[in-house]
C-alpha positions in Angstrom: 17.1 -1.9 -2.6 14.6 -1.5 0.2 14.4 -4.2 2.9 11.3 -6.3 3.2 9.9 -8.5 5.9 7.6 -11.5 5.3 5.0 -13.1 7.5 2.9 -16.2 6.6 -0.1 -18.1 7.9 0.7 -21.1 5.5 -1.7 -20.0 2.8 -0.6 -16.4 2.2 2.6 -14.5 2.8 2.4 -10.9 3.7 5.3 -8.8 2.5 6.0 -5.5 4.3 8.5 -2.9 2.9 9.0 -0.4 5.7 10.8 2.1 3.5 7.5 2.6 1.5 5.2 2.9 4.4 3.5 6.2 4.8 1.8 5.2 8.1 -1.8 5.8 6.9 -3.0 3.5 9.6 -5.4 1.7 7.2 -3.9 -1.7 7.9 -4.3 -1.7 11.7 -7.6 0.2 11.8 -9.0 -2.2 9.2 -7.7 -5.5 10.6 -6.3 -5.0 14.1 -6.2 -8.7 14.8 -3.4 -9.0 12.2 -1.7 -5.6 12.2 -0.6 -4.5 15.6 1.8 -1.6 15.7 3.9 -1.4 18.8 4.1 -5.2 19.1 6.9 -7.4 17.8 6.3 -8.9 15.4 3.7 -6.3 14.5 2.1 -8.5 11.7 0.4 -11.6 13.0 -1.1 -13.4 10.0 -2.7 -16.1 12.2 -5.1 -13.4 13.4 -7.5 -13.6 10.5 -8.5 -15.8 7.6 -6.6 -15.4 4.3 -9.4 -13.7 2.4 -9.6 -11.0 5.1 -5.8 -10.5 5.0 -5.7 -10.2 1.2 -8.6 -7.7 1.2 -6.9 -5.5 3.8 -3.5 -5.6 2.2 -5.0 -4.5 -1.0 -6.1 -1.3 0.7 -2.5 -0.2 1.5 -2.2 3.2 -0.1 1.6 3.2 -0.4 2.3 -0.3 -1.6 4.3 -1.0 1.6 2.1 -4.1 2.1 1.8 -6.8 -0.5 1.1 -10.5 -0.5 1.7 -13.6 -2.4 -0.2 -16.9 -2.3 1.8 -19.8 -1.1 2.3 -22.8 -3.3 -0.5 -25.4 -2.6 -2.9 -22.9 -1.0 -6.6 -23.3 -1.9 -7.2 -19.6 -2.2 -8.5 -18.6 -5.6 -6.0 -16.8 -7.8 -6.9 -13.6 -9.6 -7.5 -13.8 -13.3 -8.6 -11.5 -16.2 -8.0 -7.9 -16.8 -9.4 -4.9 -14.9 -9.6 -1.2 -15.4 -7.4 0.7 -12.9 -9.3 2.9 -10.4 -7.8 6.3 -9.7 -8.9 8.4 -6.7 -7.9 11.9 -5.6 -7.8 11.8 -1.9 -9.0 15.1 -0.3 -5.9 17.1 0.7 -3.8 14.0 0.0 -2.3 11.8 -2.7 -3.5 10.5 -6.0 -4.3 6.8 -5.5 -4.0 4.3 -8.4 -6.0 1.3 -7.2 -4.4 -1.5 -9.3 -1.1 -2.7 -10.4 0.9 -0.2 -12.5 4.2 0.4 -14.2 6.0 3.6 -13.4 8.6 4.9 -15.8 10.8 7.4 -14.0 12.4 10.4 -15.7 15.8 8.6 -15.7 14.3 5.7 -17.7 14.1 3.3 -14.7 10.9 1.2 -14.8 9.3 0.1 -11.6 6.3 -2.3 -11.3 3.9 -1.6 -8.4 1.4 -4.0 -7.2 -2.0 -3.1 -5.8 -2.7 0.4 -4.7 0.0 3.1 -5.2 -0.1 6.6 -3.7 1.4 9.4 -5.8 2.4 12.7 -4.3 0.3 15.8 -5.1 1.7 18.2 -2.6 5.2 18.3 -4.0 6.9 17.8 -0.6 7.5 14.0 -0.6 10.9 12.8 0.1 10.1 9.7 -2.0 8.8 11.3 -5.2 6.8 10.4 -7.2 5.3 8.5 -4.4 3.5 9.9 -1.4 5.3 9.7 2.0 2.7 11.5 4.1 4.3 14.9 3.9 1.0 16.5 2.9 -0.1 16.2 6.5 2.9 18.1 7.7 3.1 20.9 5.1 -0.6 21.8 5.2 -1.4 20.7 1.6 -4.9 21.4 0.6 -6.6 21.0 -2.8 -9.2 23.6 -2.0 -8.6 26.7 -4.1 -8.9 30.1 -2.3 -11.6 32.4 -3.5 -10.2 35.7 -4.7 
Protein backbone atom coordinates (compact mmCIF):
# COMPACT_ATOMS: atom_id res chain seq x y z
CA UNK A 1 0.00 0.00 0.00
CA UNK A 2 1.49 3.32 -1.00
CA UNK A 3 1.42 6.20 1.40
CA UNK A 4 -0.64 9.26 0.69
CA UNK A 5 -0.72 12.81 1.97
CA UNK A 6 -3.77 15.08 2.01
CA UNK A 7 -4.10 18.85 1.89
CA UNK A 8 -7.39 20.78 2.01
CA UNK A 9 -8.69 24.29 1.50
CA UNK A 10 -12.07 23.40 3.04
CA UNK A 11 -13.81 22.74 -0.29
CA UNK A 12 -11.45 20.26 -1.90
CA UNK A 13 -8.89 17.83 -0.55
CA UNK A 14 -5.80 17.22 -2.66
CA UNK A 15 -4.43 13.69 -2.34
CA UNK A 16 -0.76 13.12 -3.15
CA UNK A 17 0.69 9.61 -3.53
CA UNK A 18 4.46 10.16 -3.71
CA UNK A 19 5.20 6.58 -4.79
CA UNK A 20 3.31 7.21 -8.04
CA UNK A 21 4.90 10.57 -8.85
CA UNK A 22 7.04 10.68 -12.02
CA UNK A 23 8.09 14.30 -11.43
CA UNK A 24 6.67 15.59 -14.70
CA UNK A 25 6.60 19.12 -13.21
CA UNK A 26 3.13 19.77 -14.67
CA UNK A 27 1.68 20.57 -11.25
CA UNK A 28 4.06 23.31 -10.21
CA UNK A 29 4.63 24.78 -13.66
CA UNK A 30 0.86 24.94 -14.13
CA UNK A 31 -0.15 26.23 -10.69
CA UNK A 32 2.91 27.42 -8.78
CA UNK A 33 0.84 29.20 -6.15
CA UNK A 34 -0.35 25.79 -4.89
CA UNK A 35 2.43 23.35 -5.84
CA UNK A 36 5.79 24.50 -4.49
CA UNK A 37 8.52 21.81 -4.57
CA UNK A 38 11.30 22.45 -2.11
CA UNK A 39 8.91 23.89 0.49
CA UNK A 40 7.26 22.04 3.36
CA UNK A 41 4.45 21.43 2.98
CA UNK A 42 4.93 21.56 -0.77
CA UNK A 43 1.17 21.66 -1.51
CA UNK A 44 -0.60 24.82 -0.35
CA UNK A 45 -4.27 24.56 -1.36
CA UNK A 46 -5.02 28.05 -0.05
CA UNK A 47 -2.97 29.38 -3.00
CA UNK A 48 -5.78 29.14 -5.57
CA UNK A 49 -9.52 28.71 -5.97
CA UNK A 50 -10.95 25.20 -5.97
CA UNK A 51 -11.76 25.15 -9.70
CA UNK A 52 -8.14 25.99 -10.58
CA UNK A 53 -6.84 23.30 -8.24
CA UNK A 54 -9.16 20.65 -9.67
CA UNK A 55 -8.24 21.59 -13.24
CA UNK A 56 -4.52 21.35 -12.46
CA UNK A 57 -4.76 18.08 -10.52
CA UNK A 58 -6.60 16.53 -13.48
CA UNK A 59 -3.49 17.13 -15.60
CA UNK A 60 -1.25 14.94 -13.43
CA UNK A 61 0.09 12.30 -15.84
CA UNK A 62 0.93 9.65 -13.24
CA UNK A 63 -2.14 9.72 -11.03
CA UNK A 64 0.04 10.75 -8.07
CA UNK A 65 -2.25 13.73 -7.55
CA UNK A 66 -5.96 13.28 -7.02
CA UNK A 67 -8.74 15.15 -5.31
CA UNK A 68 -12.03 14.70 -3.56
CA UNK A 69 -14.67 17.29 -2.92
CA UNK A 70 -15.32 17.86 0.77
CA UNK A 71 -18.78 17.30 2.17
CA UNK A 72 -20.85 20.47 2.00
CA UNK A 73 -18.71 22.18 -0.66
CA UNK A 74 -20.54 24.20 -3.27
CA UNK A 75 -18.39 22.96 -6.14
CA UNK A 76 -20.31 21.15 -8.86
CA UNK A 77 -19.88 17.41 -8.98
CA UNK A 78 -19.10 15.66 -12.22
CA UNK A 79 -21.90 13.72 -13.85
CA UNK A 80 -22.57 11.73 -16.98
CA UNK A 81 -20.33 9.53 -19.05
CA UNK A 82 -17.42 10.53 -21.18
CA UNK A 83 -15.18 8.95 -23.74
CA UNK A 84 -11.63 8.41 -22.50
CA UNK A 85 -8.97 10.38 -24.32
CA UNK A 86 -5.73 8.59 -25.14
CA UNK A 87 -2.59 10.44 -26.15
CA UNK A 88 0.83 9.17 -27.19
CA UNK A 89 3.37 11.59 -25.74
CA UNK A 90 6.34 12.15 -28.05
CA UNK A 91 9.19 9.96 -26.76
CA UNK A 92 7.17 9.30 -23.63
CA UNK A 93 4.24 7.46 -22.11
CA UNK A 94 0.79 6.55 -23.35
CA UNK A 95 -1.63 8.83 -21.49
CA UNK A 96 -5.18 7.70 -20.70
CA UNK A 97 -7.02 10.90 -19.85
CA UNK A 98 -9.91 9.59 -17.80
CA UNK A 99 -10.61 7.12 -15.05
CA UNK A 100 -9.79 3.56 -15.98
CA UNK A 101 -9.66 0.05 -14.57
CA UNK A 102 -6.36 -1.81 -15.00
CA UNK A 103 -6.40 -5.60 -14.81
CA UNK A 104 -2.88 -6.86 -14.12
CA UNK A 105 -1.52 -10.17 -15.45
CA UNK A 106 -1.85 -11.69 -11.96
CA UNK A 107 -5.59 -10.88 -11.96
CA UNK A 108 -5.30 -7.94 -9.57
CA UNK A 109 -7.64 -5.08 -10.52
CA UNK A 110 -6.73 -1.46 -9.88
CA UNK A 111 -8.93 1.55 -10.44
CA UNK A 112 -7.13 4.71 -11.52
CA UNK A 113 -8.73 8.13 -11.40
CA UNK A 114 -8.09 10.91 -13.85
CA UNK A 115 -5.03 10.73 -16.10
CA UNK A 116 -2.80 7.64 -16.04
CA UNK A 117 0.60 7.35 -17.74
CA UNK A 118 1.48 3.91 -19.13
CA UNK A 119 5.09 2.97 -19.93
CA UNK A 120 6.06 2.58 -23.58
CA UNK A 121 9.86 2.42 -23.20
CA UNK A 122 9.90 -0.89 -21.30
CA UNK A 123 12.20 0.45 -18.60
CA UNK A 124 9.77 1.52 -15.90
CA UNK A 125 10.31 0.16 -12.42
CA UNK A 126 6.55 0.55 -11.86
CA UNK A 127 5.14 -1.29 -14.90
CA UNK A 128 2.70 -0.99 -16.47
CA UNK A 129 2.83 2.63 -15.33
CA UNK A 130 5.40 5.19 -16.40
CA UNK A 131 7.97 6.26 -13.82
CA UNK A 132 9.90 8.70 -16.06
CA UNK A 133 12.64 6.21 -17.03
CA UNK A 134 12.14 7.06 -20.72
CA UNK A 135 14.02 10.32 -20.09
CA UNK A 136 17.03 8.39 -18.72
CA UNK A 137 17.18 5.51 -21.18
CA UNK A 138 16.90 7.64 -24.35
CA UNK A 139 13.56 6.19 -25.46
CA UNK A 140 12.40 7.59 -28.77
CA UNK A 141 9.40 6.67 -30.83
CA UNK A 142 11.07 7.86 -34.04
CA UNK A 143 11.94 4.92 -36.27
CA UNK A 144 15.40 5.04 -37.92
CA UNK A 145 15.45 5.16 -41.71
CA UNK A 146 17.29 2.14 -43.17
